[in-house]
C-alpha atoms as an extended CHARMM CRD file, in Angstrom:
* protein
*
       126  EXT
         1         1  MET       CA             85.7910000000       -3.0560000000       84.4050000000  PROA      1               0.0000000000
         2         2  PRO       CA             85.5200000000        0.2630000000       82.8520000000  PROA      2               0.0000000000
         3         3  ALA       CA             86.8070000000        1.2510000000       79.3650000000  PROA      3               0.0000000000
         4         4  ALA       CA             89.2370000000        4.0200000000       79.5840000000  PROA      4               0.0000000000
         5         5  LYS       CA             87.5890000000        5.5030000000       76.2530000000  PROA      5               0.0000000000
         6         6  THR       CA             84.4230000000        5.7310000000       78.2280000000  PROA      6               0.0000000000
         7         7  LEU       CA             85.5930000000        7.8060000000       81.1160000000  PROA      7               0.0000000000
         8         8  LYS       CA             84.6070000000       11.5230000000       81.5560000000  PROA      8               0.0000000000
         9         9  ILE       CA             87.5580000000       13.1090000000       83.7310000000  PROA      9               0.0000000000
        10        10  LEU       CA             87.5430000000       16.8830000000       85.1110000000  PROA      10              0.0000000000
        11        11  VAL       CA             91.1600000000       18.4690000000       85.5560000000  PROA      11              0.0000000000
        12        12  VAL       CA             91.2890000000       21.4410000000       87.6680000000  PROA      12              0.0000000000
        13        13  ASP       CA             94.3640000000       23.5410000000       87.7390000000  PROA      13              0.0000000000
        14        14  ASP       CA             95.2410000000       27.0520000000       87.6590000000  PROA      14              0.0000000000
        15        15  GLN       CA             98.5330000000       26.4950000000       85.2200000000  PROA      15              0.0000000000
        16        16  GLN       CA             97.4980000000       25.9470000000       81.6890000000  PROA      16              0.0000000000
        17        17  SER       CA            100.6640000000       23.8460000000       81.3880000000  PROA      17              0.0000000000
        18        18  MET       CA             99.6110000000       21.3910000000       84.0960000000  PROA      18              0.0000000000
        19        19  ARG       CA             96.0860000000       21.0320000000       82.8020000000  PROA      19              0.0000000000
        20        20  GLY       CA             97.5440000000       20.1380000000       79.5410000000  PROA      20              0.0000000000
        21        21  LEU       CA            100.0870000000       17.2880000000       80.9840000000  PROA      21              0.0000000000
        22        22  ALA       CA             97.2540000000       15.9030000000       82.8610000000  PROA      22              0.0000000000
        23        23  ARG       CA             95.1810000000       15.7300000000       79.6480000000  PROA      23              0.0000000000
        24        24  GLN       CA             98.0820000000       14.1210000000       77.6780000000  PROA      24              0.0000000000
        25        25  CYS       CA             98.6840000000       11.6760000000       80.5280000000  PROA      25              0.0000000000
        26        26  LEU       CA             94.8650000000       10.6820000000       80.5850000000  PROA      26              0.0000000000
        27        27  LYS       CA             95.0700000000       10.4670000000       76.6850000000  PROA      27              0.0000000000
        28        28  ARG       CA             97.8250000000        8.0010000000       76.9560000000  PROA      28              0.0000000000
        29        29  ILE       CA             95.9700000000        5.5420000000       79.1980000000  PROA      29              0.0000000000
        30        30  GLY       CA             92.9700000000        5.9440000000       76.6510000000  PROA      30              0.0000000000
        31        31  VAL       CA             90.8500000000        8.3620000000       78.4600000000  PROA      31              0.0000000000
        32        32  VAL       CA             89.5050000000       10.7830000000       75.6210000000  PROA      32              0.0000000000
        33        33  ASP       CA             86.8320000000       12.7890000000       77.2860000000  PROA      33              0.0000000000
        34        34  VAL       CA             88.8110000000       15.3000000000       79.4130000000  PROA      34              0.0000000000
        35        35  ALA       CA             87.2470000000       18.4670000000       80.4180000000  PROA      35              0.0000000000
        36        36  LEU       CA             89.4860000000       21.3330000000       81.9240000000  PROA      36              0.0000000000
        37        37  ALA       CA             88.7400000000       23.9320000000       84.4660000000  PROA      37              0.0000000000
        38        38  ALA       CA             90.9340000000       27.0130000000       85.5990000000  PROA      38              0.0000000000
        39        39  SER       CA             89.6330000000       27.2780000000       89.1210000000  PROA      39              0.0000000000
        40        40  GLY       CA             87.7380000000       25.5040000000       91.8500000000  PROA      40              0.0000000000
        41        41  ASP       CA             84.8910000000       27.9720000000       90.9490000000  PROA      41              0.0000000000
        42        42  GLN       CA             84.8020000000       27.1460000000       87.3510000000  PROA      42              0.0000000000
        43        43  ALA       CA             85.2540000000       23.3430000000       88.1510000000  PROA      43              0.0000000000
        44        44  LEU       CA             81.9530000000       23.7720000000       90.4820000000  PROA      44              0.0000000000
        45        45  GLU       CA             80.0840000000       25.3400000000       87.5130000000  PROA      45              0.0000000000
        46        46  VAL       CA             81.0260000000       22.8190000000       84.9820000000  PROA      46              0.0000000000
        47        47  MET       CA             80.0390000000       19.9410000000       87.5930000000  PROA      47              0.0000000000
        48        48  ALA       CA             76.4780000000       21.4850000000       87.9510000000  PROA      48              0.0000000000
        49        49  THR       CA             75.7590000000       20.7210000000       84.3430000000  PROA      49              0.0000000000
        50        50  GLN       CA             78.0400000000       17.6010000000       83.7190000000  PROA      50              0.0000000000
        51        51  LYS       CA             78.6260000000       14.4520000000       85.4540000000  PROA      51              0.0000000000
        52        52  PHE       CA             82.4430000000       13.1060000000       86.0760000000  PROA      52              0.0000000000
        53        53  ASP       CA             83.8310000000        9.7950000000       86.7350000000  PROA      53              0.0000000000
        54        54  ALA       CA             86.6070000000       11.6820000000       88.7440000000  PROA      54              0.0000000000
        55        55  VAL       CA             88.0070000000       15.0990000000       89.2890000000  PROA      55              0.0000000000
        56        56  ILE       CA             91.8170000000       15.5500000000       89.2370000000  PROA      56              0.0000000000
        57        57  SER       CA             92.4600000000       19.0130000000       90.9800000000  PROA      57              0.0000000000
        58        58  ASP       CA             95.5600000000       20.7550000000       91.8300000000  PROA      58              0.0000000000
        59        59  LEU       CA             96.0460000000       21.0850000000       95.4900000000  PROA      59              0.0000000000
        60        60  ASN       CA             97.2800000000       24.9620000000       95.8390000000  PROA      60              0.0000000000
        61        61  MET       CA             95.1820000000       27.4540000000       93.6730000000  PROA      61              0.0000000000
        62        62  PRO       CA             93.9710000000       30.9340000000       94.0680000000  PROA      62              0.0000000000
        63        63  GLY       CA             90.4600000000       31.1400000000       95.4800000000  PROA      63              0.0000000000
        64        64  ILE       CA             89.1960000000       27.5370000000       96.2760000000  PROA      64              0.0000000000
        65        65  SER       CA             92.0770000000       25.2040000000       97.2390000000  PROA      65              0.0000000000
        66        66  GLY       CA             92.0050000000       21.8440000000       96.0110000000  PROA      66              0.0000000000
        67        67  VAL       CA             91.1580000000       20.4780000000       99.4180000000  PROA      67              0.0000000000
        68        68  GLU       CA             88.1540000000       22.9520000000       99.5310000000  PROA      68              0.0000000000
        69        69  LEU       CA             87.0320000000       21.8420000000       96.3280000000  PROA      69              0.0000000000
        70        70  ALA       CA             87.1870000000       18.1150000000       97.4870000000  PROA      70              0.0000000000
        71        71  GLN       CA             84.8810000000       19.2540000000      100.5670000000  PROA      71              0.0000000000
        72        72  LYS       CA             82.3140000000       20.9270000000       98.5380000000  PROA      72              0.0000000000
        73        73  ILE       CA             82.1130000000       17.8740000000       95.9460000000  PROA      73              0.0000000000
        74        74  LYS       CA             81.7700000000       15.6760000000       99.1930000000  PROA      74              0.0000000000
        75        75  SER       CA             79.3130000000       17.4310000000      100.7290000000  PROA      75              0.0000000000
        76        76  HSD       CA             77.0300000000       17.8160000000       97.8220000000  PROA      76              0.0000000000
        77        77  PRO       CA             74.1610000000       15.4930000000       97.5380000000  PROA      77              0.0000000000
        78        78  VAL       CA             74.6310000000       14.7740000000       93.9580000000  PROA      78              0.0000000000
        79        79  LEU       CA             78.3360000000       14.9920000000       93.3590000000  PROA      79              0.0000000000
        80        80  LYS       CA             79.5120000000       13.4100000000       96.7850000000  PROA      80              0.0000000000
        81        81  GLY       CA             80.2880000000        9.9640000000       95.1210000000  PROA      81              0.0000000000
        82        82  THR       CA             82.8360000000       11.5280000000       92.4260000000  PROA      82              0.0000000000
        83        83  PRO       CA             86.1660000000       10.5290000000       93.3160000000  PROA      83              0.0000000000
        84        84  VAL       CA             88.5390000000       13.4610000000       93.9130000000  PROA      84              0.0000000000
        85        85  PHE       CA             92.0890000000       13.2370000000       93.2610000000  PROA      85              0.0000000000
        86        86  LEU       CA             94.5500000000       15.7510000000       94.2950000000  PROA      86              0.0000000000
        87        87  ALA       CA             97.5050000000       16.6970000000       92.4570000000  PROA      87              0.0000000000
        88        88  THR       CA            100.6750000000       17.5280000000       94.5570000000  PROA      88              0.0000000000
        89        89  SER       CA            104.3140000000       17.1700000000       95.7550000000  PROA      89              0.0000000000
        90        90  GLU       CA            105.2040000000       13.9240000000       97.2590000000  PROA      90              0.0000000000
        91        91  SER       CA            106.2370000000       15.7010000000      100.6650000000  PROA      91              0.0000000000
        92        92  TYR       CA            102.4520000000       16.5990000000      100.8930000000  PROA      92              0.0000000000
        93        93  ARG       CA            100.9060000000       13.5170000000       99.7570000000  PROA      93              0.0000000000
        94        94  ASP       CA            103.1230000000       11.7630000000      102.7250000000  PROA      94              0.0000000000
        95        95  ARG       CA            101.4470000000       13.7800000000      105.3730000000  PROA      95              0.0000000000
        96        96  ALA       CA             97.9610000000       14.1220000000      104.1010000000  PROA      96              0.0000000000
        97        97  SER       CA             95.1340000000       12.5000000000      106.1410000000  PROA      97              0.0000000000
        98        98  ASP       CA             92.1540000000       14.5900000000      104.6250000000  PROA      98              0.0000000000
        99        99  GLU       CA             89.2620000000       12.0550000000      104.2460000000  PROA      99              0.0000000000
       100       100  THR       CA             87.5350000000       14.2170000000      101.4630000000  PROA      100             0.0000000000
       101       101  VAL       CA             90.3990000000       13.2890000000       99.2510000000  PROA      101             0.0000000000
       102       102  ASP       CA             89.9180000000       10.1480000000       97.4780000000  PROA      102             0.0000000000
       103       103  HSD       CA             93.7820000000        9.8050000000       96.4660000000  PROA      103             0.0000000000
       104       104  PHE       CA             96.8470000000       11.9880000000       95.7870000000  PROA      104             0.0000000000
       105       105  VAL       CA             98.9100000000       12.0500000000       92.4290000000  PROA      105             0.0000000000
       106       106  ALA       CA            102.2840000000       13.2500000000       92.2510000000  PROA      106             0.0000000000
       107       107  LYS       CA            102.9780000000       16.2180000000       90.2300000000  PROA      107             0.0000000000
       108       108  PRO       CA            104.3560000000       16.6370000000       87.5820000000  PROA      108             0.0000000000
       109       109  PHE       CA            101.8690000000       14.1140000000       86.2520000000  PROA      109             0.0000000000
       110       110  SER       CA            102.7910000000       10.4320000000       85.0520000000  PROA      110             0.0000000000
       111       111  VAL       CA            100.9560000000        8.0450000000       83.1890000000  PROA      111             0.0000000000
       112       112  ASN       CA            101.4620000000        5.4330000000       85.5740000000  PROA      112             0.0000000000
       113       113  ASP       CA            100.1840000000        7.5390000000       88.8430000000  PROA      113             0.0000000000
       114       114  MET       CA             97.1400000000        8.1030000000       86.5850000000  PROA      114             0.0000000000
       115       115  ARG       CA             96.4400000000        4.7670000000       85.9910000000  PROA      115             0.0000000000
       116       116  GLU       CA             96.8390000000        3.6430000000       89.3150000000  PROA      116             0.0000000000
       117       117  ALA       CA             94.6860000000        6.2900000000       90.7540000000  PROA      117             0.0000000000
       118       118  ILE       CA             91.8260000000        5.8140000000       88.5430000000  PROA      118             0.0000000000
       119       119  GLU       CA             92.0790000000        1.8630000000       88.7220000000  PROA      119             0.0000000000
       120       120  GLN       CA             91.9670000000        2.0320000000       92.4270000000  PROA      120             0.0000000000
       121       121  HSD       CA             88.6120000000        3.9790000000       92.5820000000  PROA      121             0.0000000000
       122       122  LEU       CA             86.8870000000        2.9570000000       89.0570000000  PROA      122             0.0000000000
       123       123  GLY       CA             88.5040000000       -0.4760000000       88.5760000000  PROA      123             0.0000000000
       124       124  THR       CA             91.0260000000       -1.9080000000       86.0520000000  PROA      124             0.0000000000
       125       125  LEU       CA             90.9010000000       -0.0080000000       82.8970000000  PROA      125             0.0000000000
       126       126  SER       CA             90.0380000000       -1.9530000000       79.6180000000  PROA      126             0.0000000000
């Protein structure tokens, strides 16, 4: 049972407002260590120097898409165990079956969706 305050989460989204909203949702469930990246490339650069408990990425971004980012993480020998959650619309989430994505969270973000995704992959938060 991880303590929310001990988790380190990376949020990747090309829209600053969505990064901020994700950070707010995570803070409301007790996650205080939230790193932000504006692109898939930037996320990979950050992940080369820091370890994260999970990555929450937008699906549609310029450059590396969320699915491509998930594929790069899952094929990396050190990063492959990191859960990757993609943030997207409900309609895509219902059709998605990409095994590289651990969880889909609805956009706009909600505290309940964030908590559910984290608890399903990291354990019940204390």
